[in-house]
N, C-alpha and C positions, 0 to 999 in steps of 0.2 A: 519458730523460726523466724529470723525479719526477712527485707525486704533488698535486693543489693543491684544496683543501677547496672540495669544491664538492658536498657530500650535498645531496638532497631531506627537510628533517627531516624529517620523518611531514609529506610533501606539502609545505609550505610556503617551498619553495623547488628549488629545479633547482641545485645545490652539491651537495658533495665528500661523498663518503662519512665523510670524515675529519676533516670540518668537524662535530662531533655535535652538532646536539642539535632540535628537534622544538619546536614551539610549545604554545603553552598558554595558554588563552584562559578568563581568567573571565568568563564573561560578564556577574556587574551592569556589571563596571568598565569591562569590552570592551579587554581587557588580555589581554599574550601572553606567555609562559613560555617559557622556554630551556630545553634541558634539558640536558647534556651527558653524551649518552652513553658505553658504556666502550672505553678507551682503550687495554684491554688485545689486545679482539680486533683494532683497529682497528690495533694497529702490530703486531700476527699477519699479519695479512694485508699488511700494508705489507714487511715482512720476504720474505712472497714473491712480493711485487711488487719487490723488489731483485732479488729470485735470478731472476725470469725475465721483466722484463719486457722485455730488448732482445730476449727470445729473439719475446716477440706483434710490439712496434714491429718487427722487420727481415719476422717472418713474412707479416706485412700492409702493407709498403711504405709504412710509412706515416714512414719516414727518408728524408733526403734522398738518402744514397747511391741512393737509385733510379734518378736521374737518370743515375748516373758513366754509362754505357755509350752515353748520346746526346749527342748534336752539342751544344755550348755553349749553355742557354740553352733548350732547349727540350726536350721527350720526346716519344721515338716511342709509338707505339699499346701497349697493355696487354700484347699477348703477345709482346714484345722483351723480358720479363724475365724468365723464363721459360727463362735461361743457366744452365749451372753456372758457379764463380765462376773457372776456370782459362779460360770463353770469355770472362765479362765482362772479365778482365785483359785477354786481347787484345784486347778492342774498346777499352780506354781506351790501350794501346800502339798503335794505330791512329791514333789520334783527333785531329786536327789540328786544333789552335786562335786558330792566326794567319793568321786569316783578317784583311787586312787588315794585316799588323804591330801590332796595336795589343788584343790578348788579355787588355786590364785591364778591356773597354769589356761583356766577354761575363757573363751572368749568374752563369757557372760557371769556375768556374779554370781555365787549360788543363791536359789530361793529361800533356804532355810531360814532368814532371818525379815524381818519384815519392820524397815523403821516405821514410827506411829510419828515423832516432836523433836526436833533439834531447838536449841538452843546456842545461841551464837553471838560471840562477842570478840571483838575487831579492835585495834589501836592501830591506825592510818598514821604515816608521821611521812606529811608531804615533806620534808626539807630532804631527804636521800632516797626518796619510794620504796618506803619498804610495810611491810605491814605485820603485825602478830596476831596472834589470833588463840583462844579457845574457844572450843566447841563441844555442846554435853547432848547428846543423843539417844535416846532414846528408843527402844527397838524390841520387838515381839518375833522368840522364838518359835519357829512354824514348825520343823524335822533337827532332831537333837542333834548336832555339833560340836566344835570346840573352836570351830575354827571364824571368824571376825574380818571376811573380806571389805574395803573400800577404796575408793576410787578416790586416791592423790596422782596431785602430780605440777613438779616443781615446788613441794613442797614441804620444808623440814619441820619431820612432826619429832618434839622434842619429850613429852613425856603422854604415859595411854595410862591412866585405868577402869578400870570396866567392875561393875557394880551390878548385885540380884538384888531385884527388889523383891527377891521370894521372902516367905515368913527365916528362911535363914540369909537377910542381910548383908551386906560387906562385900570387901574388894576382894575381887577372887585373881588366885595367880594368875598371869603370863607367864606361857611356860618360853616364850619368843618372841618377839617381832620383825618384821624385813619387808623391805620396799621390793616391787614386779615389776620391774619396768616395763617391760613387753605388752603385760594388760593394763598400764597406769595403778595398781591397785596397791596401797598397804594393809600387812597378812599380822593379824595377829593372833597364835595358837594360844591356847589356855591351857592348862594341867587338868581340867575337869571337863564334862561336855556340860553346855546349854542343854535346856529343857526343854517340852515341846510347852505350849500356850504360857507362857513366864513373858515378864518384864522385863529386863534388863539398860543398863547403862551403861555407855562409853564416852572418857571425858579426855581428850586428847587437843594438849597446845600444839602450838607450830607457830611456825613464821616463813615470808617471802618476800621475794623481792615487787615490785607496782610494775610489772614490767611497760619498753616504747612498745606496747605489741598493738595487738586487735582484740584479743581472744582474752576471758578470765576476767582480772585486776585488770585494766590497762591504766596508764595517764595519759593527759593529752592535755596540749598548752595553745593560749593564745594571745593576743599581742591585746591591752587594754591602757590607750592613753602609755602609748609608747611602753610600755612597760610587757615581760613575758609571765603571764603566772599560769599556774597548772591546773587540773584537777584528775579525779580522779573515776572513775566508770568501770561495770562490769559488762561483761555479756556473757554468760553464759549457756544459749541455746548452739548447740545439739547437746554437747559431752563437754562445756568448759567449767560449771562450776564446781570442777574437782580443781583447778589452778587458784580455786581462793580457798576451799577448807573441805579436810574428808568428809567424803556423802558418798551418797546411792545412788549415784549417777546416772540413774535410767528412768528415765519414765515414768517407769510402771512402781515405783517406790514412791508415792505422792504421800506426805505428811503434811505437819506445821510447822511453820518457823519463828522465832522470833531473835531479831536482829537488834544489837546494841552496836556502836559504833562510836571508838572517843576518838578527838584531835582536837587539832591545836578550835580556840575560838576563832580563830579567824577565818575557820570554815562552815561551811555548813552540809549538814548528811541528811540524805534524803533515802528511803526505799520505799518498799510495795506497802506498806500500810502509813501512816499516822505515827508521828512520834509522841508516846505513852507521856513518858515523864522525862525530864530533862537534867544532871545533875551538869555540876560545875567546878573545879578542883582547883586548888592554891596556884599551880601552877600557869595555871591560864589555856587549860585542857577542861574541854566537853564532855561526857559522856551522853547522847540521847538513844535511848530506849524504844524502841520500835512497837508495836500491836502488833498481836498476837494473828500472821496469815492463817486464812483458810486452807486446805486441803490441796496441797499442788505439788508440778516434781518441779526439782532443782532447777529447770534450767530457766523456770519462771521466776525466781530469785533477785531483786537486783538494788543494788547502792550506788549511791556516786555521795565523794566529799569534793565540793566543789566550793568558792563563793560568787556564787549566780546571783542574782535576784529577780524577781517575779512578778509577774500582774495576776488576778483572780479571778474569774466568776463561778458564779455560781448553780448548775443545775434546775432546771423546774424537780425533779427530784429529790434536789439537795445536796447534793453532789458536788463538791468541793473540787475546783478546774483549775490548775497551775502552772502555767508557762514558766519553766525557771529557761533563763540564758543568760551570753556573757551583760554585764549589767548597762553595758552602749547597744545593743542590740533590743533590750528593755525599753531605755528611757528613748528612743529613736520611733517608737510602737509598730515598730518589728516581728512580734507576733503579736500583736492585737486581734489581727487577723484568721489564725490558727485556732487561740484561744475564742473566739466568738465564734467559728463555724463548728470546732471543737461539744462544745455546749450543745447548739443543735443539733449537731449526727447525734450525740450520743442518743438526746431524745426519740429520733427518728429512728434509729437501732433497737432502742426499747420496745416500743412499737411492730416493729419490725418481727422481733423474734421471740416477743413475748416475755422476753428474759428481765428481767428486772440487772441493772446494772450493782453487784452487791458487793463496794466496797463505798466507804463513808467519803474515799477521794479519790480520783485523776491525775496523776502529775503527770506532762510531758516535758520531758529534758532535751534542749537541743543542743549538741554535742560536737566541737570543731572535725572529732574523728570518727569513725565509727566501722566495722566491715560490713555495716546493708545501710539501704536507708532506715529503717527504722527496726523496732522490735517491740515486741508485744511483750513486754511485763507487767505484769498483774500488778495495775495502780502508779507503776513506774515506766510507762511508754518514756524508749527512748529514740530518737531521732539525729543521726547527724541535721546540721546546722540548716542546710541547703533547702533539704525539704520540710523545715517548716517556718523558715524565720522569711514572708513575707516584704522586700525592703517596696516601703514605698511609692520610695521615686520610680522603682522601675519596672512597676506592674502597675499598669495602669487604674483608677478609683472605680471608673464605669465597670469594669472586670470583676473587680472585689466585690463592686453590689453587688452587680448584677446574678451572679453566682452565689453571691450569700442568699440574695432572694428569693430562688429557685430551690438552692441544695435541697433542699428536705421531701417539700413536693416532686422536686422531678429530678432526683437525684436516679433514680431508675433507670430513668430515658434518657439520662445524661450518659451513664457510666458504660447502658448499653450501645450508645451510640459509639466514645470514644475507644467502649472492650474492643469490638472489631479492630482497628488499627493499633494501638495501642496495649492490648492484650494476643489477640485470634492471631491477628494474622504474624504479628513477629514469634510467639514457641511456634507455628506451623513449619515456618524458615525449619526450626530447631528440629525439629522433629519428625521431618520430612529426608531429615540426614539417617544413612544406612548407620554411623554409629548411637543413633538416640537408644532408648530405652525404656522400661514401662516405668508405668505410674511405682504400681509398688512393686518394688526387690526386693531381694535374701539379703538379710545382712548381716555379715557374719562376725565382722570386728565395728569396735569404734571408729578407727580411720574410715570407713566406708559410709561415714551416716553425713559427713560433708559431701562427700559423693549425691545420697539420693536428695540433699535439698539443695538442688537445680531448680531452673525454671521450666524441664520439663516436667518437677512436681508442682510448681507452683500454678502455675499459669496455663498449665495443661487441666489441669486438675480446678480450677474459675472454670475452666473453658463448656470441661464438659459435666459439672457442676450447671453453670448455664443451659447447657442442650437439654437438660435431661426436667431443668425448673419450664423448660421452654413442652418437653412434654407431658408433664404432670399440671401442669398449668401452673398459676404463680399460688395462689390458695390452698390447694393441694400442697403442694409443696411446701410453705410454710407450714400445715401444722404437719408435716412430716418431718420438719423440721425440727417445731418448736419442741413435740413427741420426745426426738432424741434430747435434744439437747436437758428435757427435763430428768428424763429416765434418768443417763447417766451424769449427771452433775457430782462435780468433782471426784469424779470413777476413770474407771477405764473404759473403754471402748475401742472395736474394731473395725474397716471396712461393710464388713457382715453386716452388723448393728445399724447403719444406718442405711443400707437399701433395705431391710424388712421394714425399719421403722415406713420408709415409704413406701413400700409393699402394703404393711395399713393400709396409711392414708389413700394408696390408692381402693384398696379391694372392700372403702371405709363406700366411698363414691360410685360403689359397682361396676368397676376396671380392673378385669384380673391382667397384673403384665408383673410376670418376678423382675424385680429393679434387679438382682443381684444377676441374673444371669444374665441381663444386658449390658451392666456396667464392667462385668468380669474381662467382657473383651473389648476394651476399651481401656483398663486401668491394668489388667496382665498383656498387657499385647505392646509391645509396642509401634509406635507415627500412628500411620490414619488410612481409610481407603482415600481412593479419587472415584467416584461413583459417575457413569455416562453413561447421559443419556439419548435417546436416539428413536427416531420414530421409523416404528415397524412396516414397512412400504409391504407388506402381504397381509396387514390384519387392519381392518378398519379401528380408528380411534384405538391404537393400540400403540404402546414403548416398550423398549427394550432399554430396560437394567441392570446396568454390570456393575462391580467393582472389585478393585483391587487396590494392595499397598503400594501407594506413592512414595517413591523415592526421586531425590533429586538425580542422583547418577546412577543409572539403572546398571552399569556396570555390576555393581555393588553384586547384583541378584547372579551375575557368573561369577568373582570373585570367592562369594561365601550363600555358595545352592545349601551347604547344612540353615543357614539362618533365612535361609527366605525360600527355603522347601517347606518350614513350617506352613501350616493353615492360617493363613494372616486371611482373617473372616471377621465382620461385623455384623451386628446386630442394628441398623440403620432406621432411625427415622424419620427419614426423605422427606420433604413437604416439597411440592408443589405445586405448580400453578399455568396452566395455559391463556394465551393474551395476543393483541393482535396492534396495529394501528393507533387503536382508538377505547381500547378498552380488554377490563385482563379478568378475569375468574375465581373465586375465590380458592383458596387452598385446601390442599386436600394433604394427607400425611397417608403413604406406603411406608410399610415395614416391610425394608430390605434385610435379607440374611444368607442369599445365597449367592456365589458370585455372578449372576445374571438368571433374569426372573424377565417375566412379562406380564404387563400391567394397562387395563383398560381405565383412559381417560376419559376428558372431554372432549366435544368435541374438534375433531381438527381438520385443517385445508391448508393449502401452500402457502397461507400464507400469517398459520399461525403460529406461533415459538413458543417455547417446553421455562419455564423457568422453576431450578429446583434451588433447595435450600433458602427456603425463604429468610428473608433477616441476616441469613449468614446464622442462624441460632444453633446449626448441628457443625459437628465438629470434621470435618470434614470439606475435600474440594469436590468439584459439582464441572463438568468436560461436556462436550456435546455434537454432535456430527457438523460438520462443516458447513450445512443451510443452516441448520439450526444459529450457530453465533452470526454471521452471514444478517440473518433475518434480527437478532438480537440489538449486534452495532446501528442497522436501516434505526428501530426503534430507538437508541439513544440518540439517532439523529435529527429523524424529526419530533421526537415528543418524549423526551430523556424522564419524565415527571411520571407517566405512565409506569414504571418500574422507581421502590420507592429505593429512597437516600441508602440506607443501607445495602440492599442488592447493588447499588449500581459502582459501590465500594467495592461489594463481593465479587461481583463480575472483573472491574479490574483486578485486581487481588489474585485470582485465581490466572484471568491469560495471558499477565506475564506468569504468572508460578507455571505453568501448565507449560507455557511457551519452554521458558528456561530448561524446562526436565524434560522436550523432546517432546510432550506427548501432540504439542503444535504447531502448522507449521509457526515462524518468528513474524511473519507479517500481520495475524492476526490483534496481537498486543499493538503494535501500530495505529494501527486502522479506527481501535477500538478508541483511541485517548483524542480520537481528531471530534468530537464529540465534545472537547471540553469545554472547546467558547460557551458552551448553551448551557453547564453546570454553574449553579449558583448556591452549591452545599459547599460545606466547610469538607466535608470525609470524604467525596470523591474524588475531589484536589491531591485529598493528606496523603491517602491510598494512592493515584499516582503520585505522587513524587518520590514517595517510597520507593513505588516500582522503576524509576524513569530515573533516580539513583541510585538503585543495581546496577543498571541496565550500565552506568556511566563509569562505577568504576571497572567494569570490568573493558570498555570502549575507552576508556580515553589516552591508552599510547597507542591504537591504532593509527595509523596512516590516515585514514576516513574518519575520521571522529566527526568531524565538522558539521558531514551530513547528519549524521545522526541531535549532534546539539543544535543544529539551520532547526531538521520537523520539530524540534520543542520545542523553541521558538516562536515556531510557527502559531501552533497546538496555544500555546502561551499570550503571545502578544494580546489576541484581541480582548481578552479580561484583565489582561494589564492596562492596559495604556485608561479601558474603561473605570478601571478601579481608582489608581493611580497608589497615590503616597496619601499617608494622615495630614488633615492640614496643619499647618501648626501655624499659630496666632504670632505677631510683633515681640508678644511679651513672654516666649514661651511653654507657653502653654500648648493644647493640644485638643483638635476637637475630636468627641470620645463618640465613635462608631459601637453599636451591637459589640455585646463577646465574639457572635459567631462570624460580624460582618469583621473585626478585625482577624480573624481568626486564618478568615478565606484570603483581607487581604496580605497577608503576613507569606500565608501560604505562598499564593500567585510572585510577589514582587523577589521569595529569598527563590522560586522557579527564575527565575527572570535575571536577577542576578547570576545566579548560580551558570545558564548557558550565556553569558555574554551579551544582554541586551544591554548595549551601547548605553541608551536613556536611563539604564538603573545602576547600571557604573555610574555618569553623570552624578543623578542624585545624592545616590549614597555618599561621593564625594565632595558636589557641595553641604552636604550635610557635618559632614566630618573637618572640612576646615572653620566652616561657622564653628563650629564646635572650639576649633582650636583658639582661634583668633580670637573669641567671645572669653571663651573657659567657664559657660557655661553652658551646662547640659541643654542642647535645647531638639534632641532628635527623640520621636516617638520612641514611649519605654518599648512596645508591641514591634518596633523596627529594630531595635538596639542596635544589638548582635550585630547584623545581618549589615547595619551600616560600617562596622565599626571592622568584622576583618574586611571586606571590600576596602576601606579602605587602607587599613595593610596591609593590603594583597597590591591593590595601584596607583600605592605612593611611597614618599622614600620616606630612607631610615630615623628621618624624627616625625615621623607619624609613629611607628612602633616604639620610640622611647620616650614620647608621648603617655600611647599607653599603657606600659610600664610602669614612669610614672606616678601616672592616675591608679594601674593597680594597688600599687604600694602606698598610697594615700588613703585608698575609699576603707572603710569600715562597714561596707555593705556588703554582705555574702552576694546576694546572687549576680551585685551589680561586679562582685571580683572574677567570679566563676569568668562571668559575658568577654571580661578586661581579657582574663588570661588565654581564656577557648584563642581572644582576637590573632593574639599576640603568635599562635600558632598558624596564621594567616599569611606569615612574610613569605615573601620568596629567595631573602636572604638567607643562602645555605650558614652562612656566622652568625646568626641570629638566632636559628632553628638551632643548632646548634647549643649556642652559647643560652638559653632556653631549656634544653633539659639539661646541662649540665648543673644550673642553680637548681632547677627542681629538683633534684634527687641527692646532689650533696652539698644545701642548704637551710635555712629555716625559709628561704623567704616564698618557697609553695608550701602550702599544708601537704602534709599528706596525705590527707584522702585527695587530693588533684595531681597527683604528681602522675598517676596512671595517664590522667586525661590528660596531661601534658605531653605526654609521648602518646599515645590513640592519635591524639587530634593532630600533630605533628607525621604523624602515617597518614592520613586523609586529608593533607597538603601534596596534591604531583609529585611537588619538589622536595618533598620533606620525607617523602614514600621511605628511598632506601636510606636514608638516614637515619629512620626510628626504625627500623625494623634493623640495621647493623646495631645501633643504639641497647636495641633490645638483647637482646644476642650475648652484647659486652658482655651487659651490666643484671645480665639473666641470676649469676648468684647471688647480686644485691640484692635483686629485685624479687627476691624467689623467697630469704630470709627475713624480707621486712612482711611478707604480703601472703605467705604461699602456704599460713593454717588456712587464711582467709578465702576460699577455694574460689570465692564467688566472684573476692578480685583476685586471684591469679588467671581465671575461665573470662574475664573481662579483659582482663591484659592481653593475652595470648592469643583473643578472638577482635580484639582490637585492633591488633598491631599485623597481624595474618591477612584480613579477610581483603585485605587487593592487592597481594599475591595473587599474578593472573598466566606469568611465564614459568613456563619447564622446566629454566631455570631454578628460578625460585621456589616450584616444587621442589626442589633435588635439594636447596637447600634448607628446605622447613624441613623435612625429612632424615636427614643428617642429623640438623641441634632434634631435633627428640630421640633420636638412639640418642644421648648423653643426655639431655637434661630433664626426661620425660615424670618416672618419681611421681610423686602422688598428683603431679595436673596432666600424669599420662592421659585422661580421659581428654581433657580439651584440645590438648595437639590433635589429639586423632582426630579432633572435630573440627581440628583447622586445618590439618593433613585434607578430609575426608572436602570440606569447602572447596580450596585451591584445586585439587587435582580435579574436581566440576568444574571451572573457573577456566582450568585449562580444555578439556575436555567440550567445551562450549566454542573455543574460539576453535579445535580443532575440527566442529563438526556444525556451526552455526552461525560461525562472521560473516561466511563469505554469502551466503544465502539472504539472511539479517541486510545486510548490502547491499545488497541485489536491487532489494525489493527500495532499500528509499530509493535508490539513485533512478526506478521508475514512478515513487511514489509525485499525486495530484498536489503541486501548490495546496497548504493550505490542510 
């Protein structure tokens, strides 16, 4: 399953780590700025995702094949999933789905047939966006049946022939054939039964449209030298291969594939495997015949027809890596860095997983639009352009080179650092909602599958795997993972298969931990716990540790007692240390299984503080008694480096979210950030900025908002004035600082401009004025987006028009994204409305960016009501365009509604949800809960919050 842009831009949105932006709000004009975070780190993480995402998905039982061993249309209890793949195959072979002789009415395919091989031949007509095809499927009969039930969706089936490969070979008579739309299946009823253990073949010819959508076999376009050009590409995960050819479109039905693509010779075609042979017709058409694939599920099959060019590299193991993109992007070198780093990462992952990359080639395809940031098709990984094309003029050279040099040797450390803010902190925002869900969910029909593949599954899954790896130790974790991969290579697996391998690896080390029992608590229950640690006054050197289900809206427990009366308890690997002003002890691990427990720890006195969840390796929040919080704050003020960087970031994230949910007084998070002037690391600043932007969107329409913004500026000012802006030389070049220094400088500048620092505004205006007058970009790349947005918000309409002109003339993907987001910063309602209309009703804004335009206009306080109204007015159009891609719909809904926080806006949202939910109902439910919690916060905590600010000491 691919990844979608749902990053929470420094606290401004519940959105993906790949959609890299941060809201910046110039105080004087109430504007927002969106900053393009580092493409390369996202790309590096996405490559990791492409290698291991299938393991995680299978391990956490989020895929549809979890149901394979059960009766059609239902799921047995979770305990049935811990069978080996052999036992699952036996259960499949004995599952009879011919109930009532109408197997097409079941939500699952009947298990009477098992595909072995597909021979798929397609002719692609790019002039009218249609394709015709012929598929020959070789399959085995498992149980006697007269019915062949296949998935199809929007295909016009023309001819069907069924052959027997038994001793009595020949065409089998077809009684009737028809399409059953509710389950997207095509049914062929034979005159006589097919017999078990025999092999048969079915030949189907069909045709369909190459849709202007985002799933199945769809088309996209781009501009090249003033001419619009088209391409067609596939996105089959999770259930959309059926839109391109008749197939057994469930992950359990693995087979091999041989693909042939016929098209005009002006185009080229790609697929999972290399081209084996190529033939040309007299009419100027070419047919590429691709090699046979390994055994795999239908959703990993992929192909593309385009007229791209490529750059090539060869990995140390001989694997040919090619990056395909628009010719102008290849010519400019935009794909060079991704190609170079992929070569090194491929070797790194082979060394880590001890599994050789088994295909002869790896193609990376950069496409203008795609429903996800990336899709890990085997041998042909597809990326949306913005996530793989690195514009040399936008991203600093030193950043590229530094990351290149360290990425292989330091990737575990770097990803671990950014994992905290970009993955862990983000998913805990979502999973702290009462509308959350467990990772392992019951899937009853195909339409449920898209709902299952959300960020709870992916990011929480990654966070739990990280927690488990820390408990086991990296070497043992790697051995268990390697055993799992080797055992189930090319086969099917369930969640417990992975847990069992991990348990076996632990046993070989002399450690007996039932990993299944531990992890079931985390995967079968929604949400996560808050662990409260406090000193026990009556027992020496003893702490009381309790756990409860963390929920932002605690009233939800009252509204839905049936849900919250369930026994939400976890087996928690709590790492704990004690420290004082000059010393910190080694960490110990305490397993917390009960609601309340007592544990002895090291020597404690009145000046000793407790610190739990070291480096935030655990998937839970930690709270303390108020005295311990004061000791921790005092430690940060006097000597912050006693506490690790990861824990400093974790303390900031925990304290803001605990206060937001009412677990702590509102002044505690405000007090903790008063140490920031002494903070020299990027990660704690990044965690603080995300939390501050979250607060800002709550407060920016309140009468006393200036109290909050002034307080933030007092904390930011010392570091801002110390670090300054990037140095620009007279020739337009820039002094290149180390990567982490650049990131920290950028974060501090962003906060200063956001909350209204006048010097910051003057500097941004000066830079953009020089740029406009010289028509040469002399703005440092790492602050370019801050400058653009600040300039648009503070200067006149001519600046907006200049940015608009630059947007149209630019061919650099990242630059275009920055320019487009800057246009949403205007304080001119007419221009914002114009941008919204142009984005949806013309080809001027790429389809991939329309959602971002609407969201970013909504992040502008002056555009908030405009975007909210526009969203409701255009919902039918937006839903028809993006509705099937639930990731994108969810991103749009959360992005447009996240700034709503009044009772009136809540009522508007509820009313709209009643009439417009449909498939997007879960996303709307989350939006309602978030807005409801915001309204509640104003009622319960706003006065307390401002009361403390009025009394707060300077600085």
